[in-house]
N, CA and C atoms of all chains as a GROMACS GRO file, in nm:
protein
  636
    1MET      N    1  16.559  -1.001  23.718
    1MET     CA    2  16.588  -0.901  23.615
    1MET      C    3  16.713  -0.940  23.537
    2LYS      N    4  16.712  -0.913  23.407
    2LYS     CA    5  16.831  -0.943  23.326
    2LYS      C    6  16.940  -0.840  23.356
    3GLU      N    7  17.065  -0.882  23.323
    3GLU     CA    8  17.180  -0.797  23.355
    3GLU      C    9  17.171  -0.660  23.286
    4LYS      N   10  17.125  -0.663  23.160
    4LYS     CA   11  17.115  -0.537  23.083
    4LYS      C   12  17.012  -0.444  23.148
    5GLN      N   13  16.901  -0.505  23.190
    5GLN     CA   14  16.794  -0.427  23.253
    5GLN      C   15  16.844  -0.367  23.386
    6VAL      N   16  16.924  -0.443  23.459
    6VAL     CA   17  16.979  -0.393  23.586
    6VAL      C   18  17.068  -0.271  23.559
    7ARG      N   19  17.149  -0.280  23.451
    7ARG     CA   20  17.238  -0.166  23.416
    7ARG      C   21  17.154  -0.043  23.383
    8VAL      N   22  17.047  -0.063  23.306
    8VAL     CA   23  16.959   0.050  23.268
    8VAL      C   24  16.896   0.111  23.393
    9GLU      N   25  16.849   0.025  23.484
    9GLU     CA   26  16.785   0.074  23.606
    9GLU      C   27  16.885   0.152  23.691
   10LYS      N   28  17.010   0.102  23.699
   10LYS     CA   29  17.113   0.170  23.777
   10LYS      C   30  17.144   0.307  23.716
   11ALA      N   31  17.147   0.312  23.581
   11ALA     CA   32  17.174   0.440  23.513
   11ALA      C   33  17.062   0.539  23.542
   12ARG      N   34  16.938   0.491  23.542
   12ARG     CA   35  16.823   0.578  23.570
   12ARG      C   36  16.828   0.630  23.713
   13LEU      N   37  16.868   0.541  23.804
   13LEU     CA   38  16.879   0.581  23.945
   13LEU      C   39  16.988   0.686  23.961
   14GLY      N   40  17.100   0.666  23.888
   14GLY     CA   41  17.209   0.764  23.892
   14GLY      C   42  17.163   0.900  23.844
   15LEU      N   43  17.080   0.901  23.738
   15LEU     CA   44  17.026   1.026  23.684
   15LEU      C   45  16.937   1.096  23.788
   16VAL      N   46  16.855   1.018  23.856
   16VAL     CA   47  16.768   1.074  23.961
   16VAL      C   48  16.853   1.139  24.071
   17VAL      N   49  16.962   1.072  24.111
   17VAL     CA   50  17.050   1.124  24.216
   17VAL      C   51  17.115   1.254  24.169
   18VAL      N   52  17.159   1.259  24.042
   18VAL     CA   53  17.223   1.381  23.988
   18VAL      C   54  17.123   1.497  23.989
   19ILE      N   55  16.998   1.470  23.947
   19ILE     CA   56  16.894   1.575  23.946
   19ILE      C   57  16.869   1.625  24.088
   20LEU      N   58  16.862   1.530  24.184
   20LEU     CA   59  16.841   1.566  24.324
   20LEU      C   60  16.954   1.654  24.376
   21ALA      N   61  17.077   1.619  24.342
   21ALA     CA   62  17.193   1.698  24.385
   21ALA      C   63  17.187   1.839  24.325
   22ALA      N   64  17.146   1.848  24.196
   22ALA     CA   65  17.135   1.979  24.130
   22ALA      C   66  17.030   2.066  24.198
   23VAL      N   67  16.916   2.002  24.235
   23VAL     CA   68  16.808   2.077  24.303
   23VAL      C   69  16.857   2.128  24.438
   24VAL      N   70  16.928   2.041  24.513
   24VAL     CA   71  16.980   2.081  24.646
   24VAL      C   72  17.079   2.197  24.631
   25ALA      N   73  17.168   2.188  24.531
   25ALA     CA   74  17.268   2.294  24.510
   25ALA      C   75  17.200   2.426  24.474
   26THR      N   76  17.098   2.419  24.386
   26THR     CA   77  17.024   2.540  24.346
   26THR      C   78  16.958   2.605  24.467
   27LEU      N   79  16.897   2.520  24.551
   27LEU     CA   80  16.829   2.572  24.671
   27LEU      C   81  16.928   2.636  24.768
   28ALA      N   82  17.044   2.573  24.783
   28ALA     CA   83  17.146   2.628  24.874
   28ALA      C   84  17.189   2.766  24.825
   29LEU      N   85  17.211   2.778  24.694
   29LEU     CA   86  17.251   2.908  24.635
   29LEU      C   87  17.140   3.012  24.656
   30TYR      N   88  17.014   2.967  24.631
   30TYR     CA   89  16.900   3.058  24.648
   30TYR      C   90  16.890   3.107  24.792
   31ALA      N   91  16.907   3.013  24.886
   31ALA     CA   92  16.898   3.048  25.028
   31ALA      C   93  17.005   3.149  25.066
   32MET      N   94  17.126   3.125  25.017
   32MET     CA   95  17.236   3.217  25.049
   32MET      C   96  17.208   3.356  24.993
   33GLY      N   97  17.157   3.360  24.869
   33GLY     CA   98  17.125   3.488  24.804
   33GLY      C   99  17.014   3.561  24.876
   34ALA      N  100  16.908   3.485  24.914
   34ALA     CA  101  16.791   3.548  24.978
   34ALA      C  102  16.822   3.600  25.118
   35MET      N  103  16.911   3.531  25.189
   35MET     CA  104  16.941   3.569  25.328
   35MET      C  105  17.050   3.676  25.338
   36LYS      N  106  17.112   3.707  25.225
   36LYS     CA  107  17.222   3.804  25.226
   36LYS      C  108  17.174   3.942  25.274
   37ASP      N  109  17.049   3.978  25.230
   37ASP     CA  110  16.995   4.109  25.268
   37ASP      C  111  16.906   4.102  25.392
   38GLY      N  112  16.922   4.000  25.472
   38GLY     CA  113  16.842   3.987  25.594
   38GLY      C  114  16.739   3.877  25.581
   39PHE      N  115  16.655   3.860  25.688
   39PHE     CA  116  16.556   3.754  25.694
   39PHE      C  117  16.443   3.778  25.594
   40ASP      N  118  16.413   3.679  25.511
   40ASP     CA  119  16.307   3.691  25.410
   40ASP      C  120  16.207   3.577  25.432
   41MET      N  121  16.085   3.613  25.479
   41MET     CA  122  15.984   3.510  25.512
   41MET      C  123  15.946   3.426  25.390
   42GLY      N  124  15.931   3.493  25.274
   42GLY     CA  125  15.895   3.422  25.150
   42GLY      C  126  15.998   3.316  25.116
   43ALA      N  127  16.126   3.355  25.129
   43ALA     CA  128  16.235   3.261  25.096
   43ALA      C  129  16.235   3.142  25.193
   44VAL      N  130  16.208   3.171  25.320
   44VAL     CA  131  16.205   3.064  25.421
   44VAL      C  132  16.093   2.964  25.389
   45LEU      N  133  15.976   3.019  25.348
   45LEU     CA  134  15.862   2.936  25.313
   45LEU      C  135  15.895   2.846  25.193
   46LEU      N  136  15.954   2.909  25.091
   46LEU     CA  137  15.991   2.833  24.971
   46LEU      C  138  16.090   2.722  25.006
   47LEU      N  139  16.187   2.756  25.090
   47LEU     CA  140  16.288   2.656  25.128
   47LEU      C  141  16.226   2.542  25.209
   48ALA      N  142  16.130   2.577  25.297
   48ALA     CA  143  16.063   2.473  25.378
   48ALA      C  144  15.989   2.375  25.287
   49ILE      N  145  15.916   2.430  25.188
   49ILE     CA  146  15.843   2.344  25.095
   49ILE      C  147  15.942   2.256  25.018
   50ALA      N  148  16.050   2.320  24.971
   50ALA     CA  149  16.150   2.246  24.893
   50ALA      C  150  16.214   2.135  24.976
   51LEU      N  151  16.238   2.161  25.104
   51LEU     CA  152  16.301   2.059  25.189
   51LEU      C  153  16.209   1.938  25.208
   52ILE      N  154  16.078   1.963  25.219
   52ILE     CA  155  15.983   1.850  25.231
   52ILE      C  156  15.988   1.765  25.104
   53ILE      N  157  15.991   1.835  24.988
   53ILE     CA  158  15.996   1.762  24.861
   53ILE      C  159  16.125   1.680  24.853
   54ILE      N  160  16.236   1.741  24.893
   54ILE     CA  161  16.365   1.670  24.888
   54ILE      C  162  16.363   1.547  24.979
   55LEU      N  163  16.303   1.561  25.097
   55LEU     CA  164  16.295   1.449  25.191
   55LEU      C  165  16.220   1.332  25.128
   56ILE      N  166  16.106   1.362  25.064
   56ILE     CA  167  16.028   1.257  25.000
   56ILE      C  168  16.108   1.193  24.886
   57PHE      N  169  16.181   1.278  24.810
   57PHE     CA  170  16.266   1.232  24.701
   57PHE      C  171  16.375   1.138  24.752
   58VAL      N  172  16.437   1.174  24.865
   58VAL     CA  173  16.543   1.090  24.922
   58VAL      C  174  16.488   0.953  24.961
   59LEU      N  175  16.367   0.952  25.019
   59LEU     CA  176  16.303   0.824  25.055
   59LEU      C  177  16.278   0.740  24.930
   60LEU      N  178  16.234   0.810  24.823
   60LEU     CA  179  16.208   0.741  24.695
   60LEU      C  180  16.335   0.679  24.639
   61VAL      N  181  16.445   0.757  24.643
   61VAL     CA  182  16.573   0.707  24.590
   61VAL      C  183  16.619   0.586  24.670
   62ARG      N  184  16.602   0.592  24.803
   62ARG     CA  185  16.642   0.479  24.889
   62ARG      C  186  16.562   0.354  24.853
   63ARG      N  187  16.432   0.374  24.827
   63ARG     CA  188  16.348   0.260  24.792
   63ARG      C  189  16.388   0.200  24.658
   64MET      N  190  16.415   0.291  24.560
   64MET     CA  191  16.456   0.245  24.427
   64MET      C  192  16.586   0.164  24.437
   65SER      N  193  16.680   0.218  24.515
   65SER     CA  194  16.810   0.153  24.530
   65SER      C  195  16.793   0.014  24.593
   66ARG      N  196  16.706   0.004  24.694
   66ARG     CA  197  16.681  -0.126  24.760
   66ARG      C  198  16.620  -0.226  24.662
   67ASP      N  199  16.523  -0.176  24.579
   67ASP     CA  200  16.458  -0.264  24.481
   67ASP      C  201  16.560  -0.320  24.382
   68ILE      N  202  16.650  -0.232  24.335
   68ILE     CA  203  16.750  -0.277  24.237
   68ILE      C  204  16.841  -0.382  24.300
   69LYS      N  205  16.883  -0.357  24.425
   69LYS     CA  206  16.971  -0.453  24.494
   69LYS      C  207  16.904  -0.589  24.510
   70GLU      N  208  16.772  -0.589  24.530
   70GLU     CA  209  16.699  -0.714  24.549
   70GLU      C  210  16.658  -0.779  24.416
   71GLY      N  211  16.702  -0.717  24.305
   71GLY     CA  212  16.675  -0.775  24.174
   71GLY      C  213  16.535  -0.747  24.123
   72MET      N  214  16.472  -0.641  24.175
   72MET     CA  215  16.337  -0.606  24.129
   72MET      C  216  16.342  -0.476  24.049
   73PRO      N  217  16.244  -0.454  23.962
   73PRO     CA  218  16.246  -0.330  23.883
   73PRO      C  219  16.214  -0.207  23.968
   74MET      N  220  16.262  -0.090  23.922
   74MET     CA  221  16.233   0.035  23.992
   74MET      C  222  16.086   0.074  23.972
   75HIS      N  223  16.037   0.044  23.852
   75HIS     CA  224  15.897   0.076  23.818
   75HIS      C  225  15.827  -0.050  23.770
   76ASP      N  226  15.700  -0.062  23.806
   76ASP     CA  227  15.618  -0.169  23.751
   76ASP      C  228  15.479  -0.111  23.726
   77GLU      N  229  15.383  -0.196  23.689
   77GLU     CA  230  15.252  -0.140  23.651
   77GLU      C  231  15.182  -0.068  23.767
   78MET      N  232  15.203  -0.116  23.890
   78MET     CA  233  15.137  -0.046  24.002
   78MET      C  234  15.201   0.090  24.028
   79SER      N  235  15.335   0.096  24.024
   79SER     CA  236  15.401   0.225  24.050
   79SER      C  237  15.364   0.326  23.940
   80LYS      N  238  15.348   0.277  23.815
   80LYS     CA  239  15.306   0.368  23.707
   80LYS      C  240  15.164   0.419  23.732
   81ARG      N  241  15.077   0.329  23.781
   81ARG     CA  242  14.939   0.371  23.807
   81ARG      C  243  14.933   0.470  23.924
   82VAL      N  244  15.021   0.450  24.023
   82VAL     CA  245  15.028   0.544  24.136
   82VAL      C  246  15.069   0.682  24.086
   83VAL      N  247  15.168   0.686  23.995
   83VAL     CA  248  15.214   0.815  23.940
   83VAL      C  249  15.100   0.881  23.861
   84GLU      N  250  15.025   0.801  23.784
   84GLU     CA  251  14.913   0.857  23.706
   84GLU      C  252  14.808   0.918  23.800
   85LYS      N  253  14.777   0.845  23.907
   85LYS     CA  254  14.676   0.894  24.003
   85LYS      C  255  14.724   1.021  24.072
   86ALA      N  256  14.854   1.020  24.110
   86ALA     CA  257  14.911   1.138  24.178
   86ALA      C  258  14.910   1.258  24.082
   87GLY      N  259  14.939   1.234  23.954
   87GLY     CA  260  14.938   1.341  23.852
   87GLY      C  261  14.798   1.399  23.835
   88TYR      N  262  14.698   1.312  23.833
   88TYR     CA  263  14.559   1.356  23.817
   88TYR      C  264  14.517   1.443  23.937
   89THR      N  265  14.551   1.394  24.058
   89THR     CA  266  14.517   1.469  24.180
   89THR      C  267  14.587   1.605  24.178
   90THR      N  268  14.714   1.606  24.140
   90THR     CA  269  14.792   1.730  24.137
   90THR      C  270  14.732   1.830  24.039
   91TYR      N  271  14.688   1.781  23.924
   91TYR     CA  272  14.629   1.871  23.824
   91TYR      C  273  14.507   1.943  23.882
   92LEU      N  274  14.418   1.864  23.947
   92LEU     CA  275  14.296   1.923  24.004
   92LEU      C  276  14.331   2.024  24.113
   93ILE      N  277  14.423   1.987  24.202
   93ILE     CA  278  14.456   2.076  24.314
   93ILE      C  279  14.532   2.199  24.264
   94SER      N  280  14.611   2.183  24.157
   94SER     CA  281  14.687   2.296  24.102
   94SER      C  282  14.598   2.412  24.061
   95ILE      N  283  14.479   2.377  24.009
   95ILE     CA  284  14.384   2.482  23.968
   95ILE      C  285  14.350   2.569  24.089
   96TYR      N  286  14.324   2.501  24.202
   96TYR     CA  287  14.290   2.574  24.324
   96TYR      C  288  14.411   2.652  24.378
   97ILE      N  289  14.530   2.595  24.362
   97ILE     CA  290  14.651   2.665  24.409
   97ILE      C  291  14.668   2.797  24.331
   98LEU      N  292  14.652   2.788  24.198
   98LEU     CA  293  14.668   2.908  24.116
   98LEU      C  294  14.560   3.011  24.149
   99LEU      N  295  14.436   2.961  24.170
   99LEU     CA  296  14.327   3.051  24.210
   99LEU      C  297  14.360   3.117  24.344
  100GLY      N  298  14.411   3.037  24.437
  100GLY     CA  299  14.445   3.086  24.571
  100GLY      C  300  14.552   3.193  24.565
  101ILE      N  301  14.655   3.171  24.482
  101ILE     CA  302  14.762   3.272  24.470
  101ILE      C  303  14.704   3.401  24.411
  102GLY      N  304  14.615   3.385  24.311
  102GLY     CA  305  14.552   3.502  24.250
  102GLY      C  306  14.471   3.581  24.351
  103ILE      N  307  14.391   3.510  24.432
  103ILE     CA  308  14.308   3.575  24.533
  103ILE      C  309  14.397   3.643  24.638
  104PHE      N  310  14.505   3.575  24.677
  104PHE     CA  311  14.598   3.631  24.775
  104PHE      C  312  14.655   3.763  24.723
  105GLU      N  313  14.692   3.763  24.595
  105GLU     CA  314  14.749   3.883  24.535
  105GLU      C  315  14.650   3.998  24.532
  106GLU      N  316  14.525   3.964  24.495
  106GLU     CA  317  14.424   4.067  24.474
  106GLU      C  318  14.367   4.124  24.603
  107THR      N  319  14.343   4.037  24.700
  107THR     CA  320  14.271   4.082  24.819
  107THR      C  321  14.349   4.071  24.950
  108ILE      N  322  14.392   3.949  24.982
  108ILE     CA  323  14.449   3.926  25.116
  108ILE      C  324  14.575   4.009  25.138
  109SER      N  325  14.666   4.012  25.039
  109SER     CA  326  14.792   4.085  25.059
  109SER      C  327  14.765   4.234  25.085
  110LYS      N  328  14.662   4.289  25.016
  110LYS     CA  329  14.627   4.431  25.038
  110LYS      C  330  14.566   4.449  25.176
  111ALA      N  331  14.477   4.353  25.214
  111ALA     CA  332  14.407   4.363  25.343
  111ALA      C  333  14.504   4.358  25.461
  112ILE      N  334  14.607   4.275  25.451
  112ILE     CA  335  14.701   4.265  25.564
  112ILE      C  336  14.819   4.360  25.547
  113GLY      N  337  14.811   4.442  25.443
  113GLY     CA  338  14.911   4.545  25.420
  113GLY      C  339  15.049   4.492  25.383
  114GLN      N  340  15.048   4.377  25.314
  114GLN     CA  341  15.176   4.319  25.271
  114GLN      C  342  15.202   4.354  25.125
  115GLU      N  343  15.329   4.369  25.091
  115GLU     CA  344  15.368   4.396  24.952
  115GLU      C  345  15.319   4.280  24.864
  116PRO      N  346  15.265   4.309  24.744
  116PRO     CA  347  15.224   4.199  24.656
  116PRO      C  348  15.346   4.114  24.618
  117LEU      N  349  15.321   3.986  24.592
  117LEU     CA  350  15.431   3.896  24.556
  117LEU      C  351  15.488   3.937  24.420
  118GLU      N  352  15.620   3.924  24.406
  118GLU     CA  353  15.679   3.949  24.274
  118GLU      C  354  15.643   3.831  24.185
  119VAL      N  355  15.644   3.860  24.053
  119VAL     CA  356  15.600   3.755  23.958
  119VAL      C  357  15.683   3.628  23.973
  120HIS      N  358  15.817   3.644  23.983
  120HIS     CA  359  15.899   3.523  23.989
  120HIS      C  360  15.881   3.449  24.122
  121THR      N  361  15.849   3.523  24.229
  121THR     CA  362  15.823   3.457  24.359
  121THR      C  363  15.692   3.378  24.352
  122ALA      N  364  15.589   3.443  24.294
  122ALA     CA  365  15.458   3.376  24.282
  122ALA      C  366  15.470   3.252  24.193
  123THR      N  367  15.544   3.266  24.082
  123THR     CA  368  15.561   3.151  23.991
  123THR      C  369  15.636   3.038  24.063
  124GLY      N  370  15.745   3.075  24.131
  124GLY     CA  371  15.824   2.975  24.203
  124GLY      C  372  15.741   2.906  24.310
  125MET      N  373  15.660   2.986  24.380
  125MET     CA  374  15.576   2.929  24.486
  125MET      C  375  15.474   2.831  24.426
  126ALA      N  376  15.413   2.871  24.314
  126ALA     CA  377  15.313   2.783  24.249
  126ALA      C  378  15.377   2.652  24.206
  127ILE      N  379  15.497   2.660  24.146
  127ILE     CA  380  15.565   2.538  24.099
  127ILE      C  381  15.600   2.449  24.218
  128LEU      N  382  15.654   2.510  24.323
  128LEU     CA  383  15.692   2.430  24.440
  128LEU      C  384  15.570   2.367  24.509
  129LEU      N  385  15.460   2.445  24.517
  129LEU     CA  386  15.338   2.389  24.579
  129LEU      C  387  15.284   2.272  24.497
  130MET      N  388  15.290   2.286  24.364
  130MET     CA  389  15.244   2.175  24.278
  130MET      C  390  15.331   2.052  24.301
  131ALA      N  391  15.463   2.076  24.310
  131ALA     CA  392  15.555   1.964  24.334
  131ALA      C  393  15.526   1.900  24.470
  132LEU      N  394  15.496   1.985  24.569
  132LEU     CA  395  15.466   1.934  24.704
  132LEU      C  396  15.339   1.850  24.701
  133VAL      N  397  15.236   1.901  24.632
  133VAL     CA  398  15.110   1.826  24.622
  133VAL      C  399  15.134   1.693  24.553
  134PHE      N  400  15.216   1.695  24.447
  134PHE     CA  401  15.245   1.571  24.376
  134PHE      C  402  15.316   1.472  24.468
  135ALA      N  403  15.417   1.522  24.540
  135ALA     CA  404  15.494   1.434  24.630
  135ALA      C  405  15.405   1.374  24.738
  136LEU      N  406  15.320   1.458  24.799
  136LEU     CA  407  15.232   1.409  24.905
  136LEU      C  408  15.128   1.311  24.850
  137SER      N  409  15.075   1.346  24.732
  137SER     CA  410  14.975   1.261  24.670
  137SER      C  411  15.036   1.126  24.632
  138TRP      N  412  15.159   1.130  24.580
  138TRP     CA  413  15.230   1.007  24.545
  138TRP      C  414  15.250   0.921  24.670
  139ALA      N  415  15.294   0.986  24.780
  139ALA     CA  416  15.319   0.912  24.905
  139ALA      C  417  15.188   0.850  24.956
  140TYR      N  418  15.077   0.927  24.946
  140TYR     CA  419  14.947   0.878  24.993
  140TYR      C  420  14.903   0.755  24.911
  141HIS      N  421  14.906   0.768  24.778
  141HIS     CA  422  14.860   0.657  24.694
  141HIS      C  423  14.953   0.536  24.704
  142SER      N  424  15.083   0.560  24.728
  142SER     CA  425  15.177   0.449  24.745
  142SER      C  426  15.144   0.370  24.870
  143LYS      N  427  15.101   0.440  24.975
  143LYS     CA  428  15.066   0.374  25.102
  143LYS      C  429  14.929   0.307  25.094
  144LYS      N  430  14.837   0.375  25.027
  144LYS     CA  431  14.697   0.334  25.025
  144LYS      C  432  14.670   0.225  24.921
  145GLY      N  433  14.749   0.221  24.813
  145GLY     CA  434  14.725   0.126  24.705
  145GLY      C  435  14.630   0.183  24.601
  146VAL      N  436  14.604   0.107  24.496
  146VAL     CA  437  14.514   0.154  24.389
  146VAL      C  438  14.406   0.047  24.372
  147PRO      N  439  14.300   0.053  24.458
  147PRO     CA  440  14.201  -0.054  24.454
  147PRO      C  441  14.122  -0.060  24.324
  148GLN      N  442  14.094   0.057  24.264
  148GLN     CA  443  14.015   0.054  24.138
  148GLN      C  444  14.089   0.124  24.027
  149MET      N  445  13.764  -0.704  24.618
  149MET     CA  446  13.835  -0.820  24.561
  149MET      C  447  13.916  -0.890  24.669
  150ARG      N  448  13.909  -1.024  24.671
  150ARG     CA  449  13.993  -1.101  24.763
  150ARG      C  450  14.083  -1.191  24.681
  151THR      N  451  14.196  -1.225  24.738
  151THR     CA  452  14.287  -1.313  24.662
  151THR      C  453  14.335  -1.428  24.751
  152ARG      N  454  14.380  -1.533  24.685
  152ARG     CA  455  14.436  -1.648  24.759
  152ARG      C  456  14.585  -1.659  24.729
  153ILE      N  457  14.645  -1.546  24.694
  153ILE     CA  458  14.787  -1.548  24.657
  153ILE      C  459  14.873  -1.597  24.774
  154LYS      N  460  14.844  -1.546  24.894
  154LYS     CA  461  14.924  -1.582  25.012
  154LYS      C  462  14.921  -1.734  25.035
  155GLU      N  463  14.800  -1.789  25.024
  155GLU     CA  464  14.782  -1.934  25.045
  155GLU      C  465  14.862  -2.014  24.941
  156TYR      N  466  14.851  -1.975  24.815
  156TYR     CA  467  14.923  -2.047  24.708
  156TYR      C  468  15.074  -2.026  24.719
  157ARG      N  469  15.112  -1.907  24.763
  157ARG     CA  470  15.255  -1.878  24.781
  157ARG      C  471  15.313  -1.970  24.889
  158ALA      N  472  15.237  -1.988  24.997
  158ALA     CA  473  15.282  -2.075  25.106
  158ALA      C  474  15.294  -2.220  25.057
  159ARG      N  475  15.199  -2.260  24.973
  159ARG     CA  476  15.202  -2.398  24.920
  159ARG      C  477  15.330  -2.423  24.841
  160HIS      N  478  15.373  -2.320  24.770
  160HIS     CA  479  15.495  -2.334  24.687
  160HIS      C  480  15.620  -2.286  24.761
  161ASP      N  481  15.604  -2.258  24.891
  161ASP     CA  482  15.717  -2.215  24.975
  161ASP      C  483  15.791  -2.095  24.912
  162MET      N  484  15.711  -1.999  24.871
  162MET     CA  485  15.768  -1.879  24.807
  162MET      C  486  15.749  -1.758  24.898
  163THR      N  487  15.849  -1.671  24.902
  163THR     CA  488  15.832  -1.544  24.975
  163THR      C  489  15.770  -1.442  24.878
  164GLN      N  490  15.729  -1.328  24.935
  164GLN     CA  491  15.674  -1.222  24.847
  164GLN      C  492  15.780  -1.176  24.748
  165ALA      N  493  15.904  -1.169  24.796
  165ALA     CA  494  16.014  -1.125  24.707
  165ALA      C  495  16.037  -1.226  24.595
  166ASP      N  496  16.028  -1.357  24.627
  166ASP     CA  497  16.045  -1.461  24.524
  166ASP      C  498  15.939  -1.445  24.415
  167LEU      N  499  15.814  -1.427  24.459
  167LEU     CA  500  15.704  -1.413  24.363
  167LEU      C  501  15.721  -1.285  24.281
  168ALA      N  502  15.763  -1.177  24.349
  168ALA     CA  503  15.784  -1.050  24.278
  168ALA      C  504  15.890  -1.066  24.169
  169ARG      N  505  15.998  -1.132  24.204
  169ARG     CA  506  16.106  -1.154  24.104
  169ARG      C  507  16.056  -1.244  23.990
  170ALA      N  508  15.975  -1.344  24.024
  170ALA     CA  509  15.926  -1.438  23.923
  170ALA      C  510  15.836  -1.368  23.820
  171VAL      N  511  15.758  -1.270  23.864
  171VAL     CA  512  15.666  -1.203  23.770
  171VAL      C  513  15.719  -1.065  23.724
  172GLY      N  514  15.832  -1.023  23.780
  172GLY     CA  515  15.896  -0.897  23.735
  172GLY      C  516  15.829  -0.770  23.785
  173VAL      N  517  15.782  -0.775  23.911
  173VAL     CA  518  15.726  -0.653  23.971
  173VAL      C  519  15.796  -0.625  24.104
  174ARG      N  520  15.763  -0.512  24.167
  174ARG     CA  521  15.821  -0.479  24.297
  174ARG      C  522  15.749  -0.558  24.407
  175ARG      N  523  15.817  -0.577  24.520
  175ARG     CA  524  15.758  -0.656  24.629
  175ARG      C  525  15.630  -0.590  24.681
  176GLU      N  526  15.629  -0.456  24.684
  176GLU     CA  527  15.511  -0.383  24.733
  176GLU      C  528  15.386  -0.418  24.651
  177THR      N  529  15.404  -0.441  24.523
  177THR     CA  530  15.290  -0.473  24.437
  177THR      C  531  15.228  -0.606  24.481
  178ILE      N  532  15.313  -0.702  24.518
  178ILE     CA  533  15.263  -0.831  24.566
  178ILE      C  534  15.191  -0.811  24.700
  179VAL      N  535  15.248  -0.725  24.787
  179VAL     CA  536  15.185  -0.696  24.917
  179VAL      C  537  15.043  -0.642  24.895
  180PHE      N  538  15.030  -0.543  24.807
  180PHE     CA  539  14.898  -0.483  24.782
  180PHE      C  540  14.803  -0.582  24.713
  181LEU      N  541  14.859  -0.665  24.624
  181LEU     CA  542  14.775  -0.767  24.558
  181LEU      C  543  14.717  -0.862  24.662
  182GLU      N  544  14.801  -0.907  24.756
  182GLU     CA  545  14.756  -1.002  24.858
  182GLU      C  546  14.647  -0.941  24.946
  183ARG      N  547  14.660  -0.810  24.973
  183ARG     CA  548  14.560  -0.742  25.058
  183ARG      C  549  14.434  -0.704  24.981
  184GLY      N  550  14.435  -0.726  24.848
  184GLY     CA  551  14.321  -0.689  24.765
  184GLY      C  552  14.310  -0.539  24.745
  185LYS      N  553  14.423  -0.468  24.760
  185LYS     CA  554  14.421  -0.323  24.746
  185LYS      C  555  14.476  -0.278  24.612
  186TYR      N  556  14.494  -0.373  24.523
  186TYR     CA  557  14.540  -0.335  24.388
  186TYR      C  558  14.474  -0.428  24.288
  187ASN      N  559  14.408  -0.370  24.189
  187ASN     CA  560  14.349  -0.448  24.081
  187ASN      C  561  14.452  -0.465  23.971
  188PRO      N  562  14.505  -0.586  23.954
  188PRO     CA  563  14.613  -0.601  23.854
  188PRO      C  564  14.559  -0.602  23.712
  189SER      N  565  14.650  -0.580  23.617
  189SER     CA  566  14.612  -0.594  23.477
  189SER      C  567  14.592  -0.743  23.450
  190LEU      N  568  14.527  -0.774  23.339
  190LEU     CA  569  14.503  -0.914  23.303
  190LEU      C  570  14.638  -0.985  23.286
  191GLN      N  571  14.735  -0.913  23.229
  191GLN     CA  572  14.868  -0.970  23.207
  191GLN      C  573  14.934  -1.010  23.340
  192LEU      N  574  14.927  -0.918  23.438
  192LEU     CA  575  14.991  -0.946  23.568
  192LEU      C  576  14.916  -1.060  23.639
  193ALA      N  577  14.783  -1.058  23.632
  193ALA     CA  578  14.704  -1.165  23.695
  193ALA      C  579  14.745  -1.300  23.634
  194HIS      N  580  14.761  -1.302  23.501
  194HIS     CA  581  14.802  -1.424  23.431
  194HIS      C  582  14.942  -1.468  23.475
  195ASP      N  583  15.035  -1.371  23.486
  195ASP     CA  584  15.173  -1.403  23.525
  195ASP      C  585  15.179  -1.459  23.667
  196VAL      N  586  15.101  -1.398  23.757
  196VAL     CA  587  15.101  -1.444  23.896
  196VAL      C  588  15.042  -1.586  23.902
  197ALA      N  589  14.932  -1.606  23.830
  197ALA     CA  590  14.868  -1.739  23.830
  197ALA      C  591  14.965  -1.844  23.774
  198LYS      N  592  15.038  -1.806  23.670
  198LYS     CA  593  15.132  -1.900  23.607
  198LYS      C  594  15.247  -1.932  23.705
  199ALA      N  595  15.297  -1.828  23.774
  199ALA     CA  596  15.408  -1.848  23.868
  199ALA      C  597  15.365  -1.938  23.984
  200LEU      N  598  15.235  -1.932  24.020
  200LEU     CA  599  15.185  -2.013  24.131
  200LEU      C  600  15.117  -2.141  24.082
  201LYS      N  601  15.135  -2.169  23.952
  201LYS     CA  602  15.084  -2.293  23.888
  201LYS      C  603  14.934  -2.314  23.916
  202THR      N  604  14.858  -2.209  23.893
  202THR     CA  605  14.713  -2.220  23.908
  202THR      C  606  14.645  -2.131  23.804
  203SER      N  607  14.514  -2.108  23.821
  203SER     CA  608  14.443  -2.024  23.724
  203SER      C  609  14.402  -1.891  23.789
  204ILE      N  610  14.367  -1.795  23.705
  204ILE     CA  611  14.325  -1.663  23.756
  204ILE      C  612  14.199  -1.680  23.843
  205ASP      N  613  14.108  -1.766  23.798
  205ASP     CA  614  13.983  -1.789  23.873
  205ASP      C  615  14.009  -1.835  24.016
  206GLU      N  616  14.110  -1.920  24.031
  206GLU     CA  617  14.142  -1.974  24.163
  206GLU      C  618  14.202  -1.866  24.256
  207LEU      N  619  14.276  -1.774  24.195
  207LEU     CA  620  14.350  -1.674  24.274
  207LEU      C  621  14.268  -1.551  24.313
  208PHE      N  622  14.186  -1.505  24.219
  208PHE     CA  623  14.116  -1.378  24.243
  208PHE      C  624  13.965  -1.400  24.255
  209MET      N  625  13.907  -1.346  24.363
  209MET     CA  626  13.763  -1.360  24.383
  209MET      C  627  13.701  -1.222  24.392
  210PHE      N  628  13.609  -1.196  24.303
  210PHE     CA  629  13.543  -1.064  24.303
  210PHE      C  630  13.408  -1.073  24.372
  211GLU      N  631  13.382  -0.973  24.459
  211GLU     CA  632  13.254  -0.971  24.530
  211GLU      C  633  13.155  -0.886  24.452
  212ASP      N  634  13.034  -0.938  24.433
  212ASP     CA  635  12.931  -0.862  24.358
  212ASP      C  636  12.872  -0.751  24.443
   0.00000   0.00000   0.00000
C-alpha cells in the first residue's frame, strides 16, 4: 500500500473507533437512566443485543488494525461483496422482524398481560435487532466466503 | 471452482501475505481464493495471474 493510502486507512479506522466509543458511551448513559427506577427487562434485553454488536465491532476493528499494520487494505473486493450479501440478508430478515414486533404488540403482549411496548422502545429494538442481524450475517459470510 | 494458486505461490516462494500485498487485497481474500470459496472479479483474477507470472486459464479451473 502507498503511504498516502495507509494514512487514509488509518484515518478511517480512527473514525470507526470514535463511532464505537460514542455508541458505548450512549449505551452506558441509557443503562444508567433505565436502571435508576429499578430493574427493567426491556432495557436489559436492548443492552444485551447492543453488547453482542459491540463485541463483533471490536473484533472487526482489531482485524482492520492488523491488516493496516501488515500493509494490506482494510477493504477489498471480497469484503465489499460480503457487506453487500450481509445487507441483502438483513433487508429480508428485517421485514420479518418488523412483522414480528407488530404481531407481538397486537396479540402476544395482550395474551401474556404485558404492557404494550412504547413507540421509542419498539423502534430502538427494531434498529438494534437489524444491526444484530447485519453483524451476525456479516460474520457468517466472512467465515463462509462468497462462492457465487 | 478449483485453483492452483497455492501451487504457483509455492513455486515463487511467496506467502499468502506476500501475494495479498502484491495484488492489493486482504490475506483472507487469498485464503478463500485458494480454497475456491470466492469467485474473483476478472480484474483480480488477472492481477493474481500476473503476480504469479502465469495465465488465468492455468490458475482457475471451473467444473461443468
